[in-house]
LUMROSE-182750 format. One record per residue (C-alpha): x negated, y negated, z negated; residue in three letters. Coordinates in steps of 0.5 Angstrom, whole numbers, padded with zeros to 4 digits. Each point is the difference from the previous one (the first is absolute). Layout:
REM LUMROSE-182750
[[X Y Z] 'ALA'],
...
REM end
This chain:
REM LUMROSE-182750
[[0044 -0099 -0074] 'UNK'],
[[-0001 0005 0005] 'UNK'],
[[-0007 0004 0001] 'UNK'],
[[-0001 -0003 0007] 'UNK'],
[[0001 -0007 -0003] 'UNK'],
[[-0005 0002 -0006] 'UNK'],
[[-0005 0003 0006] 'UNK'],
[[0000 -0007 0003] 'UNK'],
[[-0001 -0003 -0006] 'UNK'],
[[0005 -0004 -0004] 'UNK'],
[[-0003 -0007 -0003] 'UNK'],
[[0002 -0001 -0007] 'UNK'],
[[-0004 -0007 0000] 'UNK'],
[[0000 -0003 0007] 'UNK'],
[[-0005 -0004 0003] 'UNK'],
[[0001 -0008 0000] 'UNK'],
[[0002 0000 -0007] 'UNK'],
[[-0005 -0004 -0005] 'UNK'],
[[-0006 0004 -0002] 'UNK'],
[[0002 0006 0004] 'UNK'],
[[-0005 0003 0005] 'UNK'],
[[-0001 0006 0004] 'UNK'],
[[-0005 0005 0001] 'UNK'],
[[-0001 -0003 0007] 'UNK'],
[[-0001 -0007 -0003] 'UNK'],
[[-0005 0003 -0005] 'UNK'],
[[-0004 0003 0006] 'UNK'],
[[0000 -0006 0004] 'UNK'],
[[-0002 -0004 -0006] 'UNK'],
[[-0006 0004 -0001] 'UNK'],
[[-0002 0000 0007] 'UNK'],
[[-0005 0003 0004] 'UNK'],
[[-0007 0002 -0004] 'UNK'],
[[-0004 0005 -0003] 'UNK'],
[[0006 0004 -0002] 'UNK'],
[[0002 0002 0007] 'UNK'],
[[-0007 0001 0002] 'UNK'],
[[-0001 0005 -0005] 'UNK'],
[[0007 0003 0002] 'UNK'],
[[-0002 0000 0007] 'UNK'],
[[-0006 0004 -0002] 'UNK'],
[[0003 0005 -0004] 'UNK'],
[[0006 0001 0005] 'UNK'],
[[-0005 0000 0006] 'UNK'],
[[-0004 0006 -0004] 'UNK'],
[[0006 0004 0000] 'UNK'],
[[0001 -0001 0008] 'UNK'],
[[-0008 0002 0000] 'UNK'],
[[0002 0007 -0004] 'UNK'],
[[0006 0001 0005] 'UNK'],
[[-0004 -0001 0006] 'UNK'],
[[-0006 0005 -0002] 'UNK'],
[[0006 0005 -0002] 'UNK'],
[[0003 0000 0006] 'UNK'],
[[-0005 -0001 0005] 'UNK'],
[[-0005 0005 -0003] 'UNK'],
[[0005 0005 0003] 'UNK'],
[[-0002 0000 0007] 'UNK'],
[[-0008 0000 -0002] 'UNK'],
[[0002 0006 -0005] 'UNK'],
[[0003 0004 0006] 'UNK'],
[[-0006 -0001 0004] 'UNK'],
[[-0004 0002 -0005] 'UNK'],
[[0004 0007 -0001] 'UNK'],
[[-0001 0001 0007] 'UNK'],
[[-0007 -0001 0000] 'UNK'],
[[-0001 0004 -0006] 'UNK'],
[[-0003 0007 0003] 'UNK'],
[[0002 0003 -0007] 'UNK'],
[[0007 -0002 0000] 'UNK'],
[[0005 0005 0002] 'UNK'],
[[0006 -0005 0001] 'UNK'],
[[0004 0001 0006] 'UNK'],
[[0004 -0005 0004] 'UNK'],
[[0006 0001 -0005] 'UNK'],
[[-0003 -0002 -0006] 'UNK'],
[[-0004 -0006 0003] 'UNK'],
[[0007 -0002 0002] 'UNK'],
[[0003 0001 -0007] 'UNK'],
[[-0006 -0004 -0003] 'UNK'],
[[0001 -0006 0005] 'UNK'],
[[0007 0000 -0001] 'UNK'],
[[-0001 0000 -0008] 'UNK'],
[[-0001 -0008 -0001] 'UNK'],
[[0005 -0002 0004] 'UNK'],
[[0005 0005 -0003] 'UNK'],
[[-0002 -0003 -0007] 'UNK'],
[[0001 -0007 0002] 'UNK'],
[[0007 0001 0003] 'UNK'],
[[0002 0003 -0007] 'UNK'],
[[-0004 -0005 -0004] 'UNK'],
[[0002 -0007 0003] 'UNK'],
[[0008 0001 -0002] 'UNK'],
[[-0002 0003 -0006] 'UNK'],
[[-0005 -0004 -0003] 'UNK'],
[[0003 -0007 0003] 'UNK'],
[[0007 0002 -0004] 'UNK'],
[[-0005 0001 -0006] 'UNK'],
[[-0003 -0006 0000] 'UNK'],
[[0007 -0004 0000] 'UNK'],
[[0002 0004 -0006] 'UNK'],
[[-0007 0001 -0004] 'UNK'],
[[-0003 -0007 0003] 'UNK'],
[[-0006 -0001 0005] 'UNK'],
[[-0006 0001 -0004] 'UNK'],
[[0001 0007 -0003] 'UNK'],
[[0002 0004 0006] 'UNK'],
[[-0007 -0003 0004] 'UNK'],
[[-0004 0002 -0006] 'UNK'],
[[0003 0007 0001] 'UNK'],
[[-0001 0000 0007] 'UNK'],
[[-0007 -0002 0000] 'UNK'],
[[-0001 0006 -0006] 'UNK'],
[[0003 0005 0005] 'UNK'],
[[-0004 -0002 0006] 'UNK'],
[[-0006 0000 -0004] 'UNK'],
[[0001 0007 -0003] 'UNK'],
[[0002 0003 0006] 'UNK'],
[[-0007 -0002 0003] 'UNK'],
[[-0004 0002 -0005] 'UNK'],
[[0003 0007 -0001] 'UNK'],
[[0000 0000 0008] 'UNK'],
[[-0008 -0001 0000] 'UNK'],
[[0000 0007 -0003] 'UNK'],
[[0006 0003 0003] 'UNK'],
[[-0002 0006 0004] 'UNK'],
[[0007 0003 0002] 'UNK'],
[[0003 -0003 0006] 'UNK'],
[[0007 0000 -0004] 'UNK'],
[[-0003 -0004 -0006] 'UNK'],
[[-0002 -0005 0005] 'UNK'],
[[0007 0000 0003] 'UNK'],
[[0003 -0001 -0007] 'UNK'],
[[-0005 -0005 -0002] 'UNK'],
[[0001 -0004 0007] 'UNK'],
[[0008 0000 -0001] 'UNK'],
[[-0001 -0003 -0007] 'UNK'],
[[-0005 -0005 0002] 'UNK'],
[[0005 -0002 0006] 'UNK'],
[[0005 0000 -0005] 'UNK'],
[[-0004 -0006 -0004] 'UNK'],
[[-0002 -0003 0006] 'UNK'],
[[0008 -0001 0002] 'UNK'],
[[0000 -0005 -0007] 'UNK'],
[[-0007 -0003 0001] 'UNK'],
[[0002 -0003 0007] 'UNK'],
[[0007 -0003 -0002] 'UNK'],
[[0000 -0001 -0008] 'UNK'],
[[-0006 -0005 0000] 'UNK'],
[[0002 -0003 0006] 'UNK'],
[[0007 -0002 -0004] 'UNK'],
[[-0004 -0002 -0006] 'UNK'],
[[-0005 -0005 0004] 'UNK'],
[[0006 -0003 0003] 'UNK'],
[[0004 -0001 -0007] 'UNK'],
[[-0006 -0003 -0003] 'UNK'],
[[-0002 -0005 0006] 'UNK'],
[[0003 -0007 0001] 'UNK'],
[[0004 -0001 0006] 'UNK'],
[[-0005 -0003 0005] 'UNK'],
[[-0005 0005 -0002] 'UNK'],
[[0003 0006 0001] 'UNK'],
[[0000 0000 0008] 'UNK'],
[[-0007 -0002 0000] 'UNK'],
[[-0003 0005 -0005] 'UNK'],
[[0004 0006 0000] 'UNK'],
[[-0003 0002 0007] 'UNK'],
[[-0007 0000 -0003] 'UNK'],
[[0002 0006 -0004] 'UNK'],
[[0000 0004 0007] 'UNK'],
[[-0007 -0002 0001] 'UNK'],
[[-0002 0005 -0006] 'UNK'],
[[0004 0005 0004] 'UNK'],
[[-0005 -0001 0006] 'UNK'],
[[-0006 0000 -0005] 'UNK'],
[[0002 0007 -0002] 'UNK'],
[[0001 0003 0007] 'UNK'],
[[-0007 -0003 0002] 'UNK'],
[[-0003 0004 -0007] 'UNK'],
[[0003 0006 0002] 'UNK'],
[[-0003 0000 0007] 'UNK'],
[[-0007 -0002 -0003] 'UNK'],
[[0001 0006 -0005] 'UNK'],
[[0002 0005 0006] 'UNK'],
[[-0006 -0002 0004] 'UNK'],
[[-0005 0000 -0006] 'UNK'],
[[0002 0007 -0003] 'UNK'],
[[-0003 0006 0004] 'UNK'],
[[0005 0003 0005] 'UNK'],
[[0005 0005 -0003] 'UNK'],
[[-0001 -0002 -0007] 'UNK'],
[[0007 -0002 -0002] 'UNK'],
[[-0002 0001 -0008] 'UNK'],
[[-0005 -0005 0000] 'UNK'],
[[0005 -0005 0004] 'UNK'],
[[0005 0001 -0005] 'UNK'],
[[-0005 -0002 -0006] 'UNK'],
[[-0002 -0006 0004] 'UNK'],
[[0007 -0002 0001] 'UNK'],
[[0002 0001 -0008] 'UNK'],
[[-0006 -0005 -0002] 'UNK'],
[[0003 -0006 0003] 'UNK'],
[[0007 0002 -0002] 'UNK'],
[[-0002 0002 -0008] 'UNK'],
[[-0004 -0007 0000] 'UNK'],
[[0007 -0004 0002] 'UNK'],
[[0004 0004 -0005] 'UNK'],
[[-0005 -0002 -0005] 'UNK'],
[[0000 -0007 0002] 'UNK'],
[[0007 -0002 0001] 'UNK'],
[[0003 0004 -0006] 'UNK'],
[[0000 -0005 -0005] 'UNK'],
[[0002 -0006 0004] 'UNK'],
[[0006 0004 0002] 'UNK'],
[[0002 0002 -0007] 'UNK'],
[[0000 -0007 -0002] 'UNK'],
[[0003 -0003 0005] 'UNK'],
[[0007 0001 0002] 'UNK'],
[[0005 -0004 0005] 'UNK'],
[[0003 -0005 -0004] 'UNK'],
[[0006 0001 0005] 'UNK'],
[[0001 0007 -0002] 'UNK'],
[[0000 -0002 -0007] 'UNK'],
[[0005 -0005 0001] 'UNK'],
[[0005 0004 0003] 'UNK'],
[[-0001 0006 -0005] 'UNK'],
[[0002 -0005 -0006] 'UNK'],
[[-0007 -0001 -0002] 'UNK'],
[[-0001 -0007 0000] 'UNK'],
[[-0005 -0001 -0006] 'UNK'],
[[-0005 0005 0004] 'UNK'],
[[0002 -0004 0006] 'UNK'],
[[-0002 -0007 -0003] 'UNK'],
[[-0006 0003 -0003] 'UNK'],
[[-0002 0003 0007] 'UNK'],
[[0001 -0007 0003] 'UNK'],
[[-0004 -0004 -0005] 'UNK'],
[[-0006 0005 0001] 'UNK'],
[[0001 -0002 0007] 'UNK'],
[[0000 -0007 -0001] 'UNK'],
[[-0006 0001 -0005] 'UNK'],
[[-0004 0004 0005] 'UNK'],
[[0001 -0006 0005] 'UNK'],
[[-0001 -0006 -0004] 'UNK'],
[[0007 -0002 0000] 'UNK'],
[[0005 -0002 -0006] 'UNK'],
[[0006 0004 -0001] 'UNK'],
[[0006 -0003 0003] 'UNK'],
[[0005 -0003 -0006] 'UNK'],
[[0006 0003 -0002] 'UNK'],
[[0004 0007 0000] 'UNK'],
[[-0001 0005 0005] 'UNK'],
[[0007 0002 0004] 'UNK'],
[[0003 0006 -0002] 'UNK'],
[[0002 0005 0005] 'UNK'],
[[0001 0007 -0003] 'UNK'],
[[0007 0001 -0001] 'UNK'],
[[0001 0008 -0002] 'UNK'],
[[-0005 0005 -0003] 'UNK'],
[[-0004 0004 0004] 'UNK'],
[[0004 0006 -0001] 'UNK'],
[[0006 -0003 0003] 'UNK'],
[[-0004 -0001 0007] 'UNK'],
[[0000 0007 0002] 'UNK'],
[[-0004 0003 0007] 'UNK'],
[[0007 0000 0003] 'UNK'],
[[0001 -0007 -0002] 'UNK'],
[[-0006 -0002 0003] 'UNK'],
[[0001 0004 0007] 'UNK'],
[[0007 -0003 0000] 'UNK'],
[[-0003 -0007 0000] 'UNK'],
[[-0005 0002 0005] 'UNK'],
[[0006 0003 0005] 'UNK'],
[[0004 -0006 -0001] 'UNK'],
[[0004 -0002 0006] 'UNK'],
[[-0002 -0007 0000] 'UNK'],
[[-0008 0003 0000] 'UNK'],
[[0002 0005 0005] 'UNK'],
[[-0003 -0003 0006] 'UNK'],
[[-0006 -0002 -0003] 'UNK'],
[[-0001 0007 -0003] 'UNK'],
[[0001 0003 0007] 'UNK'],
[[-0004 -0005 0004] 'UNK'],
[[-0006 0000 -0005] 'UNK'],
[[0000 0008 0000] 'UNK'],
[[0000 0000 0008] 'UNK'],
[[-0006 -0005 0000] 'UNK'],
[[-0004 0004 -0005] 'UNK'],
[[0001 0007 0003] 'UNK'],
[[-0002 -0003 0007] 'UNK'],
[[-0006 -0004 -0003] 'UNK'],
[[-0002 0007 -0003] 'UNK'],
[[0001 0004 0006] 'UNK'],
[[-0003 -0005 0005] 'UNK'],
[[-0007 0000 -0005] 'UNK'],
[[0000 0008 0000] 'UNK'],
[[0002 0001 0008] 'UNK'],
[[-0005 -0006 0003] 'UNK'],
[[-0006 0003 -0004] 'UNK'],
[[0001 0008 0001] 'UNK'],
[[0003 0000 0007] 'UNK'],
[[-0005 -0006 0003] 'UNK'],
[[-0005 0005 -0002] 'UNK'],
[[0003 0006 0004] 'UNK'],
[[0002 -0005 0006] 'UNK'],
[[-0007 -0002 0001] 'UNK'],
[[-0002 0008 0000] 'UNK'],
[[0005 0001 0005] 'UNK'],
[[-0002 -0006 0004] 'UNK'],
[[-0007 0003 0000] 'UNK'],
[[-0002 -0006 -0004] 'UNK'],
[[-0002 0004 -0006] 'UNK'],
[[-0007 -0004 -0001] 'UNK'],
[[0004 -0007 -0001] 'UNK'],
[[0004 0004 -0007] 'UNK'],
[[-0005 -0005 -0004] 'UNK'],
[[0005 -0006 0002] 'UNK'],
[[0005 0003 -0005] 'UNK'],
[[-0006 0000 -0006] 'UNK'],
[[-0002 -0007 0001] 'UNK'],
[[0006 -0004 0003] 'UNK'],
[[0005 0003 -0005] 'UNK'],
[[-0004 -0003 -0006] 'UNK'],
[[-0002 -0006 0003] 'UNK'],
[[0007 -0002 0002] 'UNK'],
[[0003 0002 -0007] 'UNK'],
[[-0005 -0005 -0003] 'UNK'],
[[0001 -0006 0005] 'UNK'],
[[0008 0002 -0001] 'UNK'],
[[-0001 -0001 -0008] 'UNK'],
[[-0004 -0006 0001] 'UNK'],
[[0005 -0003 0005] 'UNK'],
[[0006 0001 -0005] 'UNK'],
[[-0003 -0003 -0006] 'UNK'],
[[-0001 -0006 0004] 'UNK'],
[[0007 -0001 0004] 'UNK'],
[[0005 0004 -0004] 'UNK'],
[[0003 -0006 -0004] 'UNK'],
[[0000 -0005 0006] 'UNK'],
[[0003 0005 0005] 'UNK'],
[[0004 0004 -0005] 'UNK'],
[[0000 0007 -0001] 'UNK'],
[[0006 0002 0005] 'UNK'],
[[-0003 -0004 0006] 'UNK'],
[[-0007 0003 -0002] 'UNK'],
[[0003 0007 0001] 'UNK'],
[[0003 -0002 0006] 'UNK'],
[[-0006 -0002 0003] 'UNK'],
[[-0004 0006 -0002] 'UNK'],
[[0006 0005 0003] 'UNK'],
[[-0001 -0004 0007] 'UNK'],
[[-0007 0000 0000] 'UNK'],
[[-0001 0007 -0003] 'UNK'],
[[0005 0003 0005] 'UNK'],
[[-0003 -0004 0006] 'UNK'],
[[-0007 0002 -0001] 'UNK'],
[[0002 0007 -0002] 'UNK'],
[[0003 0001 0007] 'UNK'],
[[-0006 -0003 0003] 'UNK'],
[[-0004 0006 -0003] 'UNK'],
[[0002 0005 0005] 'UNK'],
[[0000 -0005 0006] 'UNK'],
[[-0008 -0002 -0001] 'UNK'],
[[-0006 0003 0001] 'UNK'],
[[-0007 -0001 -0002] 'UNK'],
[[-0003 0000 -0008] 'UNK'],
[[0000 -0008 0000] 'UNK'],
[[0007 -0001 0002] 'UNK'],
[[0003 0006 -0004] 'UNK'],
[[-0004 -0002 -0006] 'UNK'],
[[0003 -0007 0000] 'UNK'],
[[0007 0003 0001] 'UNK'],
[[0000 0004 -0006] 'UNK'],
[[-0004 -0005 -0004] 'UNK'],
[[0006 -0005 0001] 'UNK'],
[[0005 0005 -0001] 'UNK'],
[[-0002 0002 -0006] 'UNK'],
[[-0001 -0007 -0002] 'UNK'],
[[0007 -0001 0001] 'UNK'],
[[0002 0006 -0004] 'UNK'],
[[-0004 -0003 -0006] 'UNK'],
[[0004 -0006 0001] 'UNK'],
[[0007 0004 0000] 'UNK'],
[[-0003 0004 -0006] 'UNK'],
[[-0002 -0006 -0004] 'UNK'],
[[0006 -0004 0001] 'UNK'],
[[0005 0006 -0002] 'UNK'],
[[-0004 0001 -0007] 'UNK'],
[[0001 -0007 -0001] 'UNK'],
[[0007 -0001 0002] 'UNK'],
[[0004 0006 -0002] 'UNK'],
[[-0002 -0001 -0008] 'UNK'],
[[0002 -0007 0001] 'UNK'],
[[0007 0002 0002] 'UNK'],
[[0001 0005 -0005] 'UNK'],
[[0002 -0002 -0007] 'UNK'],
[[-0004 0002 -0006] 'UNK'],
[[0004 0005 -0003] 'UNK'],
[[0000 0004 0007] 'UNK'],
[[-0007 -0003 0003] 'UNK'],
[[-0004 0007 -0001] 'UNK'],
[[0006 0004 0002] 'UNK'],
[[0001 -0004 0006] 'UNK'],
[[-0007 0000 0003] 'UNK'],
[[-0001 0007 -0003] 'UNK'],
[[0005 0003 0005] 'UNK'],
[[-0002 -0004 0006] 'UNK'],
[[-0007 0002 -0001] 'UNK'],
[[0003 0007 -0001] 'UNK'],
[[0004 -0001 0007] 'UNK'],
[[-0006 -0002 0003] 'UNK'],
[[-0005 0006 -0002] 'UNK'],
[[0006 0005 0002] 'UNK'],
[[-0001 -0003 0007] 'UNK'],
[[-0007 0003 0000] 'UNK'],
[[0003 0007 -0001] 'UNK'],
[[0005 -0001 0005] 'UNK'],
[[-0004 -0003 0006] 'UNK'],
[[-0006 0005 -0001] 'UNK'],
[[0005 0005 0002] 'UNK'],
[[0004 -0005 0005] 'UNK'],
[[-0007 -0002 0003] 'UNK'],
[[-0002 0007 0001] 'UNK'],
[[0006 0001 0004] 'UNK'],
[[-0001 -0006 0004] 'UNK'],
[[-0007 0001 0002] 'UNK'],
[[0001 0007 0003] 'UNK'],
[[0004 -0004 0005] 'UNK'],
[[-0006 -0005 0001] 'UNK'],
[[-0005 -0003 -0005] 'UNK'],
[[0002 -0007 0002] 'UNK'],
[[0008 0000 -0003] 'UNK'],
[[-0002 0000 -0007] 'UNK'],
[[-0004 -0007 0001] 'UNK'],
[[0006 -0003 0004] 'UNK'],
[[0005 0002 -0005] 'UNK'],
[[-0005 -0003 -0005] 'UNK'],
[[0000 -0006 0003] 'UNK'],
[[0008 0000 0001] 'UNK'],
[[0000 0001 -0007] 'UNK'],
[[-0004 -0007 -0002] 'UNK'],
[[0005 -0003 0005] 'UNK'],
[[0006 0002 -0003] 'UNK'],
[[-0003 -0002 -0007] 'UNK'],
[[0000 -0007 0003] 'UNK'],
[[0007 0000 0002] 'UNK'],
[[0002 0003 -0007] 'UNK'],
[[-0004 -0006 -0003] 'UNK'],
[[0003 -0005 0004] 'UNK'],
[[0007 0003 -0003] 'UNK'],
[[-0002 -0001 -0007] 'UNK'],
[[-0003 -0007 0002] 'UNK'],
[[0007 -0002 0003] 'UNK'],
[[0004 0002 -0006] 'UNK'],
[[-0004 -0005 -0004] 'UNK'],
[[-0004 0005 -0004] 'UNK'],
[[-0007 -0003 0000] 'UNK'],
[[-0003 0000 -0006] 'UNK'],
[[-0006 -0005 0000] 'UNK'],
[[0000 -0005 -0005] 'UNK'],
[[0006 0003 -0004] 'UNK'],
[[0000 0002 -0007] 'UNK'],
[[0000 0008 -0002] 'UNK'],
[[0005 -0001 -0005] 'UNK'],
[[0005 -0004 0005] 'UNK'],
[[0000 0004 0006] 'UNK'],
[[0004 0006 -0001] 'UNK'],
[[0006 -0003 -0003] 'UNK'],
[[0000 -0006 0005] 'UNK'],
[[0000 0006 0005] 'UNK'],
[[0007 0002 -0001] 'UNK'],
[[0002 -0007 0002] 'UNK'],
[[-0003 0001 0006] 'UNK'],
[[-0006 -0005 -0001] 'UNK'],
[[-0007 -0001 -0004] 'UNK'],
[[-0001 -0006 -0004] 'UNK'],
[[-0007 -0003 0000] 'UNK'],
[[-0003 -0003 -0006] 'UNK'],
[[0000 -0007 0002] 'UNK'],
[[0008 0000 0002] 'UNK'],
[[0001 0003 -0007] 'UNK'],
[[-0003 -0006 -0004] 'UNK'],
REM end
């Protein structure tokens, strides 16, 4: 048997045989209950921590600028501003790959510990280069915290609940962002050390609260493909017990076929780069890149555009419309993603996000600017929530972490690339980056349509079946298999 076949999972005992069930069968049998709510809360706290670590950088730089005793120049402040994105760029693919080898839960605990340590030490750090290194470490951990809990939640939730509940995790990110704003407005002007201390408190609390849960709850899908069927059965029994259901009868299907030593990094990369999946990987990479770049340029260069058009008094639009739009986008996604479909929701988000993004530079007055920015960010959130549900459902368990980690890394690299390209475009005219941002969202609509036309919608499909069936050019719904 080839290593490629091993990665896809050769089933030694097959579904349909008497007394044999899959991990997906057992999760559907356990249904939705307390277990999924506990998992939702734990994963949401990871995103809450990630938001504080990421969003606090902006306010930290402002505090440095307001600190009269600070001797930091613009270059040092610029390095600190880039520290977290740089860490995320490195952490997403590394920790994602680690989660495919080591399991989902342990890397989450490690990432939470790194973030907590970085902020606790950062609360007493004095030298700017220490702050830089600690922020890189925190960013490295955030690269895992925004992606591995996402995969773990999807792998432990019934099919009909994945789309409804997963977008709610995004709300935790919004709460973390709001908390950073509250901290920044509470501390005395320029007191960046107190700001770091305040940020460290909820991060340390979240680490303490979630550690036991993650150390005692692993993905049964991962355990199954790792050849740890007895541990997988125990996790499924624990899920049923927590939800008040009886465990499904029979023997758990064996998926694991070779030892972990035979599944090397090059083998995993080879499977990810399989020609049959090339269209998927290329299209998803561009979608992640365009989405991240659009987020960045619309936020940064809209403020610059307002100053250029002598409307600096309307800059408050950014700080109220963006979070409000993202919150609404998360809630709307939760309600409609299963009925509309992941890809069609991405298409809708790309269309309306692009149109409202272009309208930003063609309307006047704070109320109209606020509405355009609000609906644009609502559309951006539709895409973001749908993508983080869609991508994990496509990749098989053996490379799910690596796949989403690389895509997230590609998206994060766009922030670095377009921070440079955006500044070049704005030198010609500040409206150009906004037009480009809107154009990227329209491109996302087209790319999502390409995936949809190729039959790659994942709503209603099992995690274990999607990638294998993808080589046959189709996805098989659970009800079709039965």
